[in-house]
MARVOMI-864969 format. One line per 3 residues: number of its first residue (from 1); their letters; for each residue x, y, z of C-alpha. Coordinates in steps of 0.001 Angstrom, whole numbers, plus 500000, padded with zeros to 6 digits. Example, Ala and Ser with C-alpha at 12.3 -4.5 7.8 and 13.67 -1.06 7.14 Angstrom:
% MARVOMI-864969
1> AS> 512300:495500:507800 ~ 513670:498940:507140
***
This chain:
% MARVOMI-864969
1> MRR> 497332:526894:505441 ~ 496804:527096:509735 ~ 497399:523885:510143
4> LKT> 500370:524309:507859 ~ 501772:526842:510174 ~ 501491:524856:513466
7> ALS> 503096:522590:511317 ~ 506034:524359:510162 ~ 505753:526163:514034
10> LSA> 506758:522392:515123 ~ 508997:521445:512527 ~ 511160:524904:514045
13> GFA> 510301:524117:517366 ~ 511933:520221:516557 ~ 514854:522027:514803
16> ALV> 515594:523707:517691 ~ 515112:521527:520177 ~ 517705:519181:517907
19> TYN> 520156:521796:518322 ~ 520330:522715:521768 ~ 519783:518854:523034
22> PAL> 521236:516523:520586 ~ 518899:513795:521454 ~ 516009:513612:519243
25> AQT> 516936:512626:515434 ~ 518446:510536:513193 ~ 519555:510222:509588
28> SGD> 517750:506862:508784 ~ 520681:506183:506209 ~ 523137:506134:509710
31> QAA> 520689:502692:510666 ~ 522594:501161:507669 ~ 526212:500261:509112
34> DDA> 528382:499109:506303 ~ 529564:495764:507609 ~ 532993:495844:505993
37> GDS> 534179:499031:507425 ~ 533601:502225:509115 ~ 529653:502390:510386
40> NVI> 529517:505890:509163 ~ 530659:505527:505741 ~ 527413:503673:503683
43> IVT> 527325:502757:500092 ~ 524281:503320:498557 ~ 522710:502601:494684
46> ARR> 520481:505653:494708 ~ 521490:506615:491100 ~ 521888:502991:490183
49> QDE> 525909:503186:490612 ~ 527654:502966:493993 ~ 528317:506273:495817
52> LLT> 528844:507598:499542 ~ 524874:508487:501339 ~ 526272:511659:502332
55> EVP> 526997:512328:498404 ~ 523666:511123:496875 ~ 522217:514658:495455
58> ASV> 518639:513450:496893 ~ 517036:512363:499993 ~ 517409:508489:500894
61> TVF> 516504:506326:503753 ~ 518813:503390:504131 ~ 518611:500594:506565
64> GAD> 521431:498565:506430 ~ 521950:494631:507643 ~ 522470:495990:511336
67> AID> 519808:497870:511384 ~ 517237:495412:509961 ~ 518661:492765:512318
70> KTG> 517888:494748:514943 ~ 514496:496281:514554 ~ 513588:492947:513174
73> IER> 511644:494581:510302 ~ 510801:492515:507245 ~ 508144:493639:504941
76> ADE> 507360:497372:503652 ~ 504763:498299:506219 ~ 507372:497523:509338
79> FVQ> 510782:500019:507544 ~ 508111:502279:506063 ~ 506719:503231:509739
82> LTA> 510844:503951:510204 ~ 510884:506275:507255 ~ 510019:510219:507480
85> GVT> 507195:511462:504547 ~ 506349:507379:503912 ~ 502740:506247:505036
88> IIT> 501358:502742:504047 ~ 497876:500665:504102 ~ 498269:497168:503347
91> GTA> 495957:494152:503416 ~ 492711:495364:504669 ~ 490953:494155:501723
94> EAG> 493449:491552:500901 ~ 497336:490734:501168 ~ 498187:492089:497458
97> DTQ> 496720:495411:498166 ~ 499396:497952:499153 ~ 499459:501557:498916
100> INI> 502213:503698:499807 ~ 502040:507456:499802 ~ 505653:509286:499637
103> RGI> 505332:513094:500178 ~ 501925:513216:499134 ~ 502130:511250:495760
106> NGT> 499871:507929:496674 ~ 499568:504345:495124 ~ 496316:504020:493888
109> RDA> 494003:500501:494623 ~ 493462:498825:491617 ~ 495900:500694:489303
112> ESS> 499523:501057:489209 ~ 501455:501355:492016 ~ 503483:504605:492658
115> VAL> 506472:503325:494103 ~ 509347:500865:492304 ~ 510099:498284:493913
118> VVD> 513821:496906:492629 ~ 515371:493836:494169 ~ 519041:492847:493506
121> GIL> 518495:495382:490703 ~ 515565:493692:489146 ~ 512180:495696:488847
124> KTN> 509226:494427:489848 ~ 506103:495407:488754 ~ 502978:493658:490605
127> TAQ> 502187:496087:493370 ~ 500812:492537:494948 ~ 504783:491956:495725
130> LNQ> 505852:495058:497531 ~ 504492:493862:501103 ~ 505844:490174:500793
133> KQG> 509328:489553:502039 ~ 511972:489137:499898 ~ 514137:486633:500942
136> TLR> 517468:487468:503665 ~ 517544:491382:503512 ~ 521011:492795:503392
139> QIE> 520124:496248:502722 ~ 516746:498632:501762 ~ 517193:502216:500463
142> VLK> 513602:504267:500129 ~ 514125:506764:497464 ~ 511675:509961:497585
145> GPQ> 510761:511777:494370 ~ 510199:510736:491369 ~ 512951:507947:490128
148> GAL> 511254:506929:486629 ~ 514115:508144:484967 ~ 516641:505817:486749
151> YGR> 514454:503021:488095 ~ 511808:502873:485640 ~ 508165:502195:485924
154> NAA> 506053:503064:488502 ~ 508787:505094:490477 ~ 506407:508565:490307
157> AGA> 506362:508817:494194 ~ 509559:507028:494497 ~ 511484:503808:494493
160> IVI> 512455:500878:497321 ~ 515467:499606:496454 ~ 516416:495995:498235
163> QTL> 519545:494093:498160 ~ 519250:490516:499642 ~ 522459:488130:500567
166> KPG> 524816:487069:497758 ~ 526976:484172:497991 ~ 530386:484039:499096
169> DFL> 533032:481622:499440 ~ 532389:480749:502700 ~ 529527:478885:504519
172> EGG> 527563:480924:506368 ~ 523579:480376:507740 ~ 520923:481534:510390
175> IEA> 517692:480947:511885 ~ 515659:482775:513769 ~ 512117:481918:515961
178> SAA> 509725:484216:517359 ~ 506416:483489:519538 ~ 503651:486413:520529
181> QDN> 500300:486641:521462 ~ 497068:485983:519254 ~ 499200:482446:518341
184> TYK> 501326:484290:516297 ~ 504391:482538:515077 ~ 507746:483303:513056
187> ASA> 510281:481568:511737 ~ 513015:481678:509047 ~ 516680:480562:508077
190> YVS> 518766:480786:505474 ~ 521868:479000:503947 ~ 524767:480363:501870
193> VPV> 527002:478121:500672 ~ 529680:477672:497880 ~ 529611:475668:494783
196> GEG> 532727:474802:493652 ~ 534809:477416:492543 ~ 533142:480787:491706
199> SGL> 529885:479648:492454 ~ 527436:479839:495645 ~ 523702:479213:496469
202> VLS> 521672:481061:499269 ~ 518559:479242:500397 ~ 516223:481402:502410
205> GSY> 512357:480412:503715 ~ 510438:481806:506065 ~ 506919:480978:507658
208> TTS> 504191:483233:509712 ~ 500818:481983:511527 ~ 498694:484469:513468
211> DGF> 495258:484241:514887 ~ 495066:488166:513999 ~ 493507:490928:516476
214> FRN> 490083:490826:516336 ~ 487227:488115:516543 ~ 483986:487096:514701
217> SFL> 480817:487801:517668 ~ 478769:485719:514820 ~ 480737:482794:514404
220> NNR> 481500:481865:517686 ~ 484246:483963:518152 ~ 486493:482511:515737
223> AVV> 489459:483920:514591 ~ 488288:484613:511105 ~ 488988:488600:511068
226> DDQ> 492194:489339:510263 ~ 494134:485704:510433 ~ 496747:484805:508056
229> ETW> 499165:482092:507415 ~ 501983:482532:504983 ~ 505005:480708:503836
232> SID> 507608:481352:500850 ~ 511202:479947:499874 ~ 513658:481830:498255
235> GRF> 516812:480553:496149 ~ 519869:482700:494751 ~ 522245:481008:492410
238> VTQ> 525306:483143:491378 ~ 528088:481882:489145 ~ 531036:483057:487460
241> LGD> 531359:482338:483707 ~ 534752:483371:483137 ~ 537115:486101:484602
244> DTE> 534725:489046:483515 ~ 530870:487215:483487 ~ 528851:486491:486301
247> LDV> 525722:485073:486089 ~ 522582:485360:489024 ~ 519739:483598:488939
250> KAR> 516736:483596:491467 ~ 513561:481826:492204 ~ 510827:482242:495120
253> YAD> 507970:480634:495955 ~ 505153:481964:498567 ~ 501784:481132:499427
256> LSG> 499128:483467:501553 ~ 496153:482083:503084 ~ 493955:484021:505389
259> ASI> 491003:486289:506083 ~ 490263:489346:503727 ~ 488703:492443:503799
262> NFN> 488766:493094:507808 ~ 485946:496250:507551 ~ 483385:497939:509473
265> ASF> 480737:500497:508439 ~ 480938:503956:509851 ~ 477507:506093:508958
268> HLP> 477699:510308:508574 ~ 474154:510962:508185 ~ 473540:513906:510761
271> NFA> 470055:514225:509789 ~ 469204:510555:510916 ~ 471205:511304:514291
274> GVN> 468211:512080:516329 ~ 467170:508866:516135 ~ 470537:507403:516903
277> PDF> 473618:508969:516864 ~ 475693:506484:516057 ~ 474224:507513:512699
280> FED> 476474:510500:512710 ~ 480013:508617:513586 ~ 483427:510116:514008
283> VND> 485700:506986:512739 ~ 488205:507539:515315 ~ 485558:506222:518018
286> HPF> 483752:503774:516356 ~ 483967:500268:518231 ~ 485285:497740:516045
289> NFY> 482818:493991:516146 ~ 482496:491634:513712 ~ 479332:490014:512818
292> SNI> 479596:488553:509309 ~ 477883:485161:508601 ~ 480337:484407:505872
295> RPT> 483874:483382:506973 ~ 486049:485467:504611 ~ 489079:484106:503091
298> NDQ> 491634:485321:500976 ~ 494404:482893:499106 ~ 497792:484235:497306
301> QTF> 500266:482319:495658 ~ 503493:483830:494086 ~ 505980:482206:491607
304> EAS> 508860:484253:489804 ~ 512197:483557:488284 ~ 514782:485988:486614
307> AKI> 518431:485499:485407 ~ 520718:488266:485564 ~ 524241:488467:483686
310> EHQ> 527082:491162:484082 ~ 529745:490833:481579 ~ 532754:493531:482065
313> FDA> 534499:495019:478981 ~ 537332:497292:479717 ~ 535814:500390:480643
316> AVL> 532031:499491:480651 ~ 529814:496593:482138 ~ 526896:495020:480027
319> TAW> 523972:494462:482539 ~ 520991:492376:481121 ~ 518573:490462:483149
322> VLY> 515011:488886:482517 ~ 511794:488166:484611 ~ 508935:485899:485085
325> SDV> 506190:486596:487460 ~ 503061:484900:487871 ~ 500502:485896:490919
328> DQA> 496995:484589:491503 ~ 494806:485955:494481 ~ 491269:485310:495518
331> LTA> 489061:486396:498171 ~ 485494:485254:499289 ~ 483613:487772:501686
334> DGT> 480466:488630:502929 ~ 477929:491444:500699 ~ 477424:494896:501294
337> SAD> 473489:495038:499762 ~ 471566:494496:503134 ~ 470149:498366:503555
340> FAR> 469562:498574:499695 ~ 466961:495835:499680 ~ 468398:494317:496814
343> FTF> 467866:490298:498005 ~ 464842:491359:500513 ~ 461952:492042:497958
346> PGA> 460261:488875:496529 ~ 460106:488895:492395 ~ 458561:487490:489681
349> TPA> 462316:484842:489254 ~ 462335:481829:491527 ~ 465967:483379:492106
352> SVT> 464782:486154:493783 ~ 461790:484856:495587 ~ 464248:482157:496950
355> ASN> 466871:484886:497878 ~ 464093:487154:499642 ~ 462502:483646:501761
358> SCF> 466467:483491:503162 ~ 466808:487339:504016 ~ 463444:486756:505636
361> ATT> 464298:483370:507597 ~ 468042:484621:508835 ~ 466175:487843:509914
364> AAL> 463336:486375:511718 ~ 465939:484137:513514 ~ 468541:486887:514656
367> TGF> 465717:489415:515741 ~ 467663:491363:518672 ~ 470558:489827:517196
370> PVN> 473385:492508:518526 ~ 475207:494448:515582 ~ 477098:497742:515500
373> SPG> 475209:500530:516307 ~ 473221:502622:514936 ~ 472658:498835:512978
376> FVG> 469845:496997:514482 ~ 468399:493511:513350 ~ 464141:494345:513515
379> NNP> 461423:491491:512473 ~ 461971:492779:509323 ~ 464831:492424:506904
382> VPF> 463417:495547:504793 ~ 465459:498948:505834 ~ 463606:501204:508088
385> IFD> 463128:503793:505763 ~ 460927:501723:504046 ~ 459365:499764:507148
388> PAN> 460218:502226:510535 ~ 458337:500194:512633 ~ 459213:496843:512101
391> GST> 462250:497204:509468 ~ 466345:496649:510222 ~ 469533:498623:509802
394> FGP> 471811:495889:508397 ~ 474841:497878:507547 ~ 477519:495685:504928
397> YSP> 478563:492480:506319 ~ 476067:491894:508534 ~ 474827:488539:510455
400> TTC> 472098:487917:507739 ~ 472099:486395:504372 ~ 470632:489783:503027
403> DGT> 473653:491592:502276 ~ 474564:488964:499519 ~ 477906:487426:498498
406> QYQ> 481592:488328:496963 ~ 483935:486229:494975 ~ 486804:488440:493612
409> IRN> 489997:487711:491347 ~ 492819:489205:490299 ~ 495866:487141:488409
412> QTD> 498225:488746:486565 ~ 501320:487037:484929 ~ 504383:489649:483995
415> ISA> 507740:488757:481691 ~ 510009:491831:481563 ~ 513602:492188:480463
418> EVR> 516216:494547:480932 ~ 519311:495718:478511 ~ 521709:498108:480467
421> LAS> 525360:499074:479335 ~ 526981:501884:481955 ~ 530882:502806:482319
424> DSD> 532811:501716:484456 ~ 535625:504179:485334 ~ 537089:506306:487746
427> GPL> 537192:509422:485895 ~ 534640:512275:485745 ~ 532480:510970:483771
430> NWQ> 529768:508263:483922 ~ 527043:507440:481156 ~ 524217:504345:481116
433> VGA> 522319:503763:477958 ~ 519487:500847:478100 ~ 516149:499256:476975
436> YFL> 513805:497626:478714 ~ 510105:496156:478308 ~ 507221:494677:480158
439> NID> 504287:492358:479364 ~ 501411:492390:481465 ~ 498419:489525:481510
442> RDV> 495824:490725:484433 ~ 492550:488886:484851 ~ 489997:491135:487099
445> GVS> 486805:489671:488637 ~ 484497:490801:490786 ~ 481282:488538:491394
448> LGA> 477910:489477:493475 ~ 475455:486778:494530 ~ 472450:485977:496243
451> DLG> 473551:484658:500113 ~ 470863:481620:500239 ~ 472706:479971:503628
454> QGI> 474859:477593:501828 ~ 478307:479367:501764 ~ 479621:481137:498501
457> IRE> 480865:478870:495032 ~ 484523:479745:494240 ~ 483271:480487:490511
460> LFN> 482661:484067:488895 ~ 479578:483316:486971 ~ 476597:480998:488797
463> DAN> 473427:480213:487249 ~ 469906:481008:488738 ~ 469662:477855:490036
466> STN> 472591:477019:491950 ~ 472714:477949:495743 ~ 474783:480769:495273
469> PTT> 473161:482940:491768 ~ 475031:486053:490500 ~ 473565:488951:490592
472> QLY> 476454:491240:489248 ~ 479696:490365:487332 ~ 482248:493016:486170
475> FDN> 485431:490459:484578 ~ 487912:491959:481795 ~ 491081:490826:481272
478> FNT> 494010:493591:480478 ~ 496860:493207:478365 ~ 499781:495740:478537
481> NVY> 503403:496113:476509 ~ 505425:498797:477749 ~ 508772:499693:475601
484> AAF> 511245:502053:477239 ~ 514763:503394:476238 ~ 517003:505061:478774
487> GSV> 520246:506860:479378 ~ 522156:509220:481420 ~ 525067:510851:482386
490> DWE> 526822:511903:485204 ~ 529746:513981:485480 ~ 531655:514906:488839
493> PSD> 534668:518241:487550 ~ 535638:517872:491375 ~ 535152:516425:494768
496> RFN> 532538:519042:495201 ~ 530367:519423:492801 ~ 528383:517096:490603
499> VGV> 525690:516982:488167 ~ 523323:514576:486575 ~ 520976:514488:483926
502> ALR> 518939:511279:483333 ~ 516283:510599:480679 ~ 513685:507680:480282
505> YDI> 510715:507317:477065 ~ 507767:505156:478106 ~ 505275:503869:475767
508> EDR> 502715:501695:477034 ~ 499889:500011:475141 ~ 497476:498766:476674
511> SVS> 494194:496904:475559 ~ 490849:495287:477659 ~ 488226:492652:476876
514> NLV> 485134:491711:478267 ~ 485010:488286:479484 ~ 481319:489005:481010
517> PVA> 478796:486287:479108 ~ 475613:488015:478073 ~ 473124:487154:480568
520> TDP> 470065:488643:482607 ~ 470542:489494:486426 ~ 467698:486802:488036
523> FTG> 467231:489623:490610 ~ 466752:492994:488897 ~ 466021:491376:485458
526> GPI> 468520:493794:483798 ~ 472055:492876:482120 ~ 474313:490959:484738
529> NPG> 476885:493179:483903 ~ 475360:497433:483617 ~ 477567:497755:480607
532> QAF> 475724:495708:478357 ~ 472737:497382:478178 ~ 472867:497553:474479
535> GAI> 474278:494041:473776 ~ 478315:493264:474558 ~ 480781:495447:475397
538> ADQ> 483691:495898:472685 ~ 487316:495707:473514 ~ 489328:498455:473568
541> SRT> 492826:499977:473406 ~ 495050:503303:474464 ~ 498500:504275:474405
544> FKQ> 500294:506341:476925 ~ 503413:507921:476457 ~ 505751:510048:478642
547> LQP> 508990:511570:478645 ~ 510899:511675:482298 ~ 513840:513464:482377
550> KVS> 515666:514078:486014 ~ 518104:516834:486679 ~ 520525:516718:490018
553> LRY> 523220:518644:491282 ~ 525518:518658:494372 ~ 528189:521275:495666
556> GLT> 530258:520395:499049 ~ 530344:522984:501088 ~ 533002:521475:502926
559> DDV> 534286:517833:503294 ~ 531841:516644:505489 ~ 528703:519171:504022
562> NVY> 526570:518824:500338 ~ 523992:521297:499154 ~ 521957:519169:496582
565> ANW> 519072:519648:494388 ~ 517108:517692:492224 ~ 514201:517921:489912
568> GIG> 512258:515310:487814 ~ 509091:514228:486060 ~ 507016:511297:487121
571> FKS> 504460:509149:485411 ~ 501933:506576:485849 ~ 500223:504968:483057
574> GGF> 496606:505445:482594 ~ 494173:502621:482103 ~ 490946:501015:482266
577> NNQ> 488521:500429:484754 ~ 486198:497150:484885 ~ 484170:498028:482003
580> GSA> 480525:498985:482765 ~ 481082:501331:485326 ~ 480439:504542:483899
583> AVI> 476984:502947:483040 ~ 476588:502143:486808 ~ 477774:505696:488099
586> DQN> 475361:507298:485605 ~ 472334:505466:486207 ~ 472803:505121:490166
589> FNQ> 473914:508043:491006 ~ 473782:510988:488423 ~ 470594:509973:486888
592> FLG> 468894:509239:489941 ~ 470243:512072:492259 ~ 471156:514948:489947
595> TNI> 475064:514400:491036 ~ 477768:514960:488262 ~ 480141:512171:489025
598> LIE> 482521:512077:486594 ~ 483923:508382:485857 ~ 485078:506779:483091
601> DVF> 485641:503442:481666 ~ 489310:504916:480852 ~ 491545:506880:483242
604> DKE> 494499:508987:481980 ~ 497447:508804:482779 ~ 499205:510356:486042
607> TSS> 502175:512970:485496 ~ 504178:515273:488334 ~ 507098:517606:488082
610> AFE> 508798:517357:491338 ~ 511436:520060:492820 ~ 513748:518970:495701
613> AGI> 516180:521163:497676 ~ 518835:520139:500596 ~ 521706:520224:502463
616> KGS> 522999:516950:504219 ~ 525936:516365:506239 ~ 528064:515470:509514
619> LWD> 529128:517412:512466 ~ 531651:516458:514932 ~ 533846:513733:513925
622> GRV> 530733:511684:512036 ~ 528928:512091:515473 ~ 526010:513860:514022
625> TFD> 524434:513433:510717 ~ 521853:515258:509376 ~ 519742:516148:506217
628> LVG> 516960:518933:505648 ~ 515329:519242:502850 ~ 512204:521055:500954
631> YYT> 510172:519738:498362 ~ 507687:521046:496035 ~ 505153:519000:493725
634> QAD> 502320:519567:491329 ~ 500806:516606:489808 ~ 498210:516551:487247
637> DVQ> 495547:513557:486662 ~ 496315:512109:489500 ~ 494803:508459:489935
640> FFE> 492464:507701:492725 ~ 490460:504837:494207 ~ 486603:505340:494453
643> FFV> 484546:502584:496636 ~ 480491:503145:495382 ~ 477984:500608:497155
646> GAF> 474044:500980:496792 ~ 471344:498461:495912 ~ 473263:498199:492210
649> GLL> 476014:495934:495083 ~ 479349:497438:495247 ~ 481675:498984:492503
652> RIV> 486037:500013:492479 ~ 487004:502353:490325 ~ 490131:504476:489560
655> SNI> 488978:508148:488460 ~ 491688:511341:488121 ~ 492058:514708:490193
658> DEV> 492699:516938:487611 ~ 495695:518850:489300 ~ 497111:518464:493146
661> EIY> 499712:521013:494332 ~ 501896:519862:497147 ~ 504605:520795:499372
664> GAE> 506692:520703:502216 ~ 509873:519979:504627 ~ 511628:517022:505959
667> FNT> 514508:516921:508406 ~ 516481:513732:510091 ~ 518896:513236:512044
670> NIE> 520939:510886:514602 ~ 523472:511610:517451 ~ 525750:509328:519003
673> IVE> 525895:510712:522306 ~ 528250:507854:523305 ~ 529910:504935:521687
676> GWD> 526927:502589:521696 ~ 524250:504784:522525 ~ 522328:506624:519600
679> IFG> 519464:508813:519723 ~ 517520:509350:515925 ~ 514475:510906:514523
682> SLN> 513003:512575:512164 ~ 510384:515370:510995 ~ 508201:515491:507978
685> VTE> 505513:518180:506951 ~ 503168:518133:503935 ~ 500694:520532:502745
688> SEI> 498601:519561:499899 ~ 495751:521150:497684 ~ 493648:520471:495175
691> KAN> 493576:522761:492574 ~ 491021:521289:489946 ~ 488909:518020:489802
694> SSR> 486475:517507:487222 ~ 485523:514146:488521 ~ 483949:516168:492012
697> PNT> 484395:519871:491213 ~ 483139:520457:495010 ~ 486239:518893:496492
700> VGN> 488653:522257:494976 ~ 490543:523726:497826 ~ 490676:520084:500080
703> KSP> 494129:518194:500737 ~ 495318:515173:498499 ~ 494085:511838:499803
706> STS> 495834:509586:501778 ~ 498366:512063:502626 ~ 498808:512908:506433
709> DYT> 499723:516810:507435 ~ 503340:515416:509473 ~ 505038:512137:510105
712> INL> 507404:512247:513453 ~ 509472:509448:514372 ~ 511623:509507:517462
715> GTQ> 513656:506697:518943 ~ 516812:505357:520468 ~ 519115:502854:520660
718> VVA> 521623:501363:523028 ~ 524558:498434:522873 ~ 526068:498113:526054
721> PIA> 528416:495920:526732 ~ 527473:493149:529688 ~ 530359:490400:529302
724> NSF> 533131:490087:526861 ~ 530974:487495:525196 ~ 527409:489577:524944
727> DLV> 525643:492665:524529 ~ 522452:494569:526148 ~ 520927:496045:522912
730> MRA> 517668:498464:523900 ~ 515743:500137:521151 ~ 512964:502076:521350
733> DYR> 510912:503998:518226 ~ 508016:506075:518458 ~ 506352:507047:515228
736> ITG> 503664:509756:515413 ~ 501791:510124:512188 ~ 499360:513286:511108
739> PTF> 495578:513739:510748 ~ 494532:512390:507146 ~ 491909:512183:504765
742> FHT> 491276:509632:502690 ~ 489325:510733:499967 ~ 488680:513721:497820
745> VQD> 485355:514740:499220 ~ 486424:516144:503412 ~ 484580:518578:505143
748> DVG> 481977:518009:502736 ~ 477982:517409:502591 ~ 476316:516225:499493
751> PTL> 473381:513737:498436 ~ 473322:509990:499361 ~ 470852:507099:497218
754> FSG> 468845:508059:500933 ~ 468571:511318:500171 ~ 466571:509852:496830
757> LLP> 464850:506779:498228 ~ 463477:508989:501757 ~ 460930:511074:499578
760> GSA> 458808:507910:498384 ~ 459488:505919:501311 ~ 457202:505067:504373
763> LML> 459027:508130:505998 ~ 457923:510524:503830 ~ 460775:513151:504613
766> PAF> 462382:515578:502062 ~ 465628:514552:500274 ~ 467997:516849:501957
769> VGD> 467350:514566:505369 ~ 469347:511822:503598 ~ 472596:513928:502721
772> ADL> 475742:513284:504616 ~ 478204:515274:505756 ~ 481778:513480:505672
775> TPT> 483777:515721:508299 ~ 484228:513302:510630 ~ 485939:510932:508057
778> ERE> 489571:512550:509406 ~ 491466:510071:510589 ~ 492817:511680:514002
781> AFG> 496620:512019:514825 ~ 498067:508812:516499 ~ 501644:507891:517856
784> VLD> 502430:504064:518214 ~ 505713:502793:519989 ~ 507775:499789:519618
787> LRV> 510203:498535:522063 ~ 512998:495802:521602 ~ 515448:494673:524531
790> GLE> 517359:491617:524196 ~ 521040:490136:525360 ~ 523319:489471:521888
793> GEN> 526371:487727:521572 ~ 528617:486883:518291 ~ 526376:484460:516081
796> WKI> 523059:484299:518496 ~ 520622:487049:520181 ~ 517052:486662:522546
799> TAF> 515098:489421:522213 ~ 511547:490473:524053 ~ 509897:493248:522001
802> ADN> 506505:494919:522462 ~ 504718:496591:519049 ~ 502490:498769:519862
805> MFN> 503800:499108:523529 ~ 500635:501401:524838 ~ 497487:499395:522632
808> RKY> 497144:502389:521045 ~ 493465:501905:519074 ~ 493970:503442:515475
811> LNE> 492452:503510:511911 ~ 494493:501571:509305 ~ 491874:502776:506427
814> VIP> 489114:504868:506051 ~ 487160:504258:502565 ~ 484607:506788:502349
817> AVE> 481904:505744:500056 ~ 480170:509198:499817 ~ 476464:508494:498153
820> FGG> 476386:505312:500572 ~ 476426:508196:503324 ~ 479487:506146:505581
823> SFI> 482834:504769:505309 ~ 484389:501272:505422 ~ 487054:501617:508183
826> SPG> 489907:499502:509324 ~ 491353:498983:512252 ~ 495246:499318:512697
829> GRR> 497020:496550:515104 ~ 496834:496280:518469 ~ 499610:495944:520738
832> RLG> 501282:492376:520415 ~ 504210:490868:523355 ~ 506474:488241:522518
835> VEV> 509987:486822:522454 ~ 512544:486295:519543 ~ 515767:484072:519487
838> GYK> 518325:483847:516438 ~ 521510:481928:515860 ~ 524022:482327:512785
841> F> 527174:480832:511722
***
């Protein structure tokens, strides 16, 4: 509550400052100039119909073609940073791993997204596509609050609606290239050509490569920590099949290769701090260094194709589309098991003896090698709690072979289709009805192996006699069929009043089949998957259903000012963890430590009830625009990602938080000081509280995970004529992101695996000495300034840019592994200076 009062005071002061000094904020929508008309007239499709942004009864952020060009944004992680109340985590583990948080409702790693992605009217359902380039962008709309009734699946937190270049009846094209620090180079090009009468083709391509910001100290300072290379090609063909029918066909292919899992470990064991203060570390103070002996890799290939047809009847439009999407992902990386001696002690099997010998050999060779404190490489690979005089503290991703390897795959194929009939008239009543189908076929595998110094075999299962024997394997096939029907009615009896009602009903039939062979772990003697302790794991199936209504109201106080309100139900389907997850948690934590962590192999659906009310409009002939809104959300069975580490290896699971309450306020404004000079900004304040959590009952009263207390965006843009043929363009964007906890366990204390190991170790300490305090896992507030300055002619531009101008060091993500007594932390981007050139015809 104290933070809420502080944030509300900040909000009030911010609003007052804007009132008396109109120089700080913007309604983000006014960044989007309609190329065909008045820059203050912005057309959006927030309710799947064209309407004025100022009259949409919802909070919407819009970026038009001019804003996209002047900000240089291409992907979700870039335009999200310009949007109030929205944060993103992407690419920390792998390229397709993207989680977007909108006003406290968060996407969940290994579950479905909470944000729908709609490109040119077609819903994409694979979370791996959220942060991919989507062709030649022309407009981006970010909708906040539940949008499932209108936009469909996975829109519980909001929707991102993108429009790309549609071919016209004349030739146009462009090319853009940039060069920046860290061997960072980008190039993109497009061409739009008419193909006969009534037809046209757009081809777009892009290429990006970068060494990344960080280097691996063990591998001769090689750029293998966050390096990446991507390329893509998009095609769009539109043709008129008669006077009333249009066919729109699209295809794209994208390829990515680079690194994965750019994390360090940070410990939160206060009773160990007497030995070394770094055992109780504030994650914000961690000095990032990377020492893995395994070169991490990440590969992603994407192919998708779609066809959409629109037919105009006398008073209605029939729209039907079909989409095929295939995204294959794989990663290799170092392991996490060094501190729990999984591969250290010689055992009864040749595989365990070989792994132990490898651990001892690499440890001896690296004694004294510098690693992140409090880690150290001693004479003996046995963790220091078992050998205080000569033991080691490796942490995960160490330079030795003692921590093992990991290989993961996530291959997903989607086939989806929708048919919709919508009214097409200027009358006071508009409506639409439709149906939707989706099939998802997804294979997910996580394989842990012994590191024998001969690299990783890119197979999920390798026998005990191989050079990378498998010690643990999760491998499942998930199949989903989705059926939905939807409709909406919008009534506008006068220019001042509008009411809309939308309804959607979803049925998701989900099943899972375990693909792990029945085999023995060559190191522990148990099953290779803990869920197989009593034989093969049986197939499972569940059906998740939900009705999603949405009601919206708008009333025009004047011709330029509207008040609005809306309410809706959000829905995200339940699903399955890798089978055997519950058995791992029960054996290694509940039975060993006496904890009561509730993890199931099946997680429940997530629902939310969200209300929003606000006022938006313009003043002084459109020179000032504003949007002030408040919101309240109650979310049930919130899906939450947890990461567990121990001697068993690693485990990624999804749990449910029974009830979370969220409320807050948001303000956006844009002020045109003089023609060509705009000042803009936004402020979002969010307060949240966990009301019930059977998975971890002690977290009741904590904040919703991954939810920043506030976000502030401030910026200015100047377009000043220098000569008759070109302008000076300058833009500055400053984003402040408030304090953020990433786990339900926050300023809490609890037992760890060290609590269970210490009493029987050589140290013979009481169990509580190994307890963790997670207070230092909160990411502190940080601000990032981006600058762009250049010259722009009618068809050319040259721009110098500085991303993170002041080189602010901040964290991209913190993943507490509570019972490990630490967190896995990933750094945000550092300063990068570069130059960009472009030409259009």
